[in-house]
C-alpha positions in Angstrom: 14.2 -16.7 29.2 10.8 -15.5 30.4 7.8 -15.7 28.1 7.3 -12.0 28.3 10.8 -11.4 26.9 10.3 -13.9 24.2 6.9 -12.5 23.1 8.0 -8.8 23.1 10.0 -9.0 19.8 7.1 -10.8 18.1 4.6 -8.2 19.4 6.8 -5.4 18.3 6.8 -6.6 14.7 3.2 -5.4 14.6 3.6 -2.0 16.2 4.9 1.0 14.3 6.5 2.5 17.4 8.7 -0.6 17.7 10.2 -0.1 14.2 11.9 3.4 14.4 14.6 2.4 11.8 11.9 2.2 9.1 10.4 5.6 8.9 7.9 8.1 10.3 5.6 6.2 12.7 3.7 8.2 15.3 1.4 10.0 12.8 -1.5 11.9 14.2 -4.3 13.3 12.0 -3.5 16.9 11.1 -5.7 19.7 9.7 -4.3 19.1 6.2 -5.7 15.5 6.2 -9.3 14.7 5.4 -11.4 13.4 8.4 -11.6 10.0 6.6 -10.5 9.0 3.2 -9.7 11.5 0.4 -12.8 11.4 -1.8 -11.7 13.4 -4.9 -8.7 15.1 -6.5 -6.2 12.3 -5.9 -3.2 13.9 -7.4 -1.7 16.7 -5.3 0.5 17.4 -2.3 0.0 14.6 0.3 0.6 14.8 4.1 3.9 13.7 5.6 2.3 10.5 6.9 -0.7 8.3 7.3 -2.3 7.7 10.7 -1.8 4.2 12.1 0.9 3.2 9.7 4.6 3.7 9.0 5.6 6.1 6.2 8.7 4.9 4.3 11.3 6.7 2.3 13.5 4.8 -0.3 16.1 3.9 2.3 13.5 2.6 4.8 11.8 0.6 2.1 15.2 -1.0 1.1 15.7 -1.9 4.8 12.3 -3.5 5.0 13.0 -5.5 1.9 16.1 -7.0 3.5 14.2 -8.4 6.4 13.5 -12.1 6.7 9.8 -11.6 6.1 9.8 -9.5 2.9 6.8 -7.3 2.5 4.2 -7.5 -0.3 4.6 -4.4 -2.5 1.2 -3.2 -3.8 1.0 -0.6 -6.5 -2.4 1.1 -6.6 -2.1 3.2 -9.8 -5.6 3.7 -11.3 -6.6 2.8 -14.8 -9.8 2.4 -16.8 -12.0 -0.7 -16.0 -14.3 -1.8 -18.8 -17.6 -3.0 -17.3 -20.2 -4.1 -19.8 -23.3 -6.2 -19.1 -22.8 -9.8 -20.1 -19.0 -9.5 -20.3 -16.3 -9.9 -17.6 -14.8 -6.7 -16.3 -11.4 -6.0 -17.9 -8.6 -3.6 -17.1 -7.7 -1.3 -19.9 -4.3 0.2 -19.4 -3.6 3.0 -21.9 0.1 2.8 -21.6 2.9 0.5 -20.3 3.1 0.8 -16.5 6.4 0.5 -14.7 6.6 -0.3 -11.0 8.9 -1.6 -8.3 10.4 -5.0 -8.9 8.2 -7.8 -7.5 5.3 -5.4 -7.0 1.7 -6.5 -7.5 -0.5 -4.0 -9.3 -4.0 -3.7 -7.9 -5.5 -0.7 -9.8 -8.3 1.5 -8.4 -8.2 0.3 -4.8 -7.2 3.7 -3.6 -10.4 5.6 -4.5 -12.2 7.2 -1.5 -15.2 5.0 -2.2 -15.0 1.6 -3.8 -17.6 -0.1 -5.9 -18.5 -3.5 -4.3 -16.7 -5.3 -7.1 -13.4 -3.4 -6.4 -13.7 -3.9 -2.7 -14.1 -7.6 -3.2 -11.2 -7.6 -5.6 -9.0 -5.8 -3.0 -10.0 -8.1 -0.1 -9.6 -11.3 -2.2 -6.2 -10.3 -3.4 -5.0 -9.2 0.1 -6.1 -12.6 1.4 -4.2 -14.3 -1.4 -1.1 -12.2 -1.1 -0.9 -12.4 2.6 -1.7 -16.1 2.8 -4.5 -15.2 5.2 -2.0 -13.7 7.6 -3.2 -10.3 8.8 0.3 -9.6 10.2 2.0 -9.9 6.8 3.9 -6.7 5.9 2.1 -4.8 3.1 3.6 -1.7 1.4 1.3 0.5 -0.6 2.4 3.1 -3.1 1.5 4.8 -6.3 3.5 7.8 -7.6 4.6 10.9 -5.6 1.8 13.1 -4.5 -0.9 10.4 -4.9 -3.7 10.2 -2.4 -4.7 6.8 -3.6 -2.0 5.0 -1.8 -2.7 7.1 1.3 -6.3 5.9 1.1 -5.4 2.3 0.5 -3.3 2.2 3.7 -6.1 3.4 5.8 -8.6 1.1 4.2 -6.4 -2.0 4.7 -5.8 -1.1 8.3 -9.7 -1.0 8.7 -9.7 -4.5 7.3 -7.6 -5.6 10.2 -4.1 -5.8 8.7 -1.5 -4.7 11.3 1.8 -4.2 9.4 0.8 -1.6 6.8 3.3 0.8 5.3 3.0 3.8 3.0 5.8 4.4 0.5 5.0 8.0 0.0 7.3 8.8 -2.9 6.2 5.7 -4.9 7.6 4.9 -8.3 8.8 8.5 -8.8 11.0 8.4 -5.7 12.3 4.9 -6.5 13.4 6.0 -10.0 14.9 9.3 -8.7 17.0 7.2 -6.4 18.4 5.4 -9.5 16.7 2.2 -8.7 15.1 0.0 -11.5 11.5 -0.1 -12.4 9.9 -3.0 -14.3 6.9 -3.4 -16.5 3.9 -4.8 -14.6 0.4 -5.8 -15.6 -2.7 -5.4 -13.4 -4.0 -8.4 -11.5 -7.1 -9.7 -13.4 -10.5 -9.0 -12.0 -11.6 -12.7 -12.2 
């Protein structure tokens, strides 16, 4: 076997175009998308895809979850963060939050502009969750029609992660497909 033939499957793991069984890949920026990140009004109709990533539906996500290198599922649902001088920052969920099984909840990382503390929180947790591997598959989601997960996908691609997926229908689509949700807690700010 030639080295080129051996390396091609490894290389294709990082390219959306090499994974047609997973979902919508070749996404180009369209007029209904902001030029950069969405900066306000995060709940509303979202585009069909995110540039430079793969958009997943329920079936495609289930396929990805069956692969040998299972992805990290990252829920970006936003909640209130208490920040008071002299005290550590603390998440204040106002209700029980249900998410996909095995998902990690990193709140507020999908805003258009991140406070330095939230940016550090995101990057630190990505480093931990990926084991420092920028090729680790990462799936971002929220609820249906949520721009925060769309933003998070683009931001994480800018950080240099190569296998970034958007589960557009999020927890709503998962539940509508009759699949279970579980109660999750946000990852502490530390």
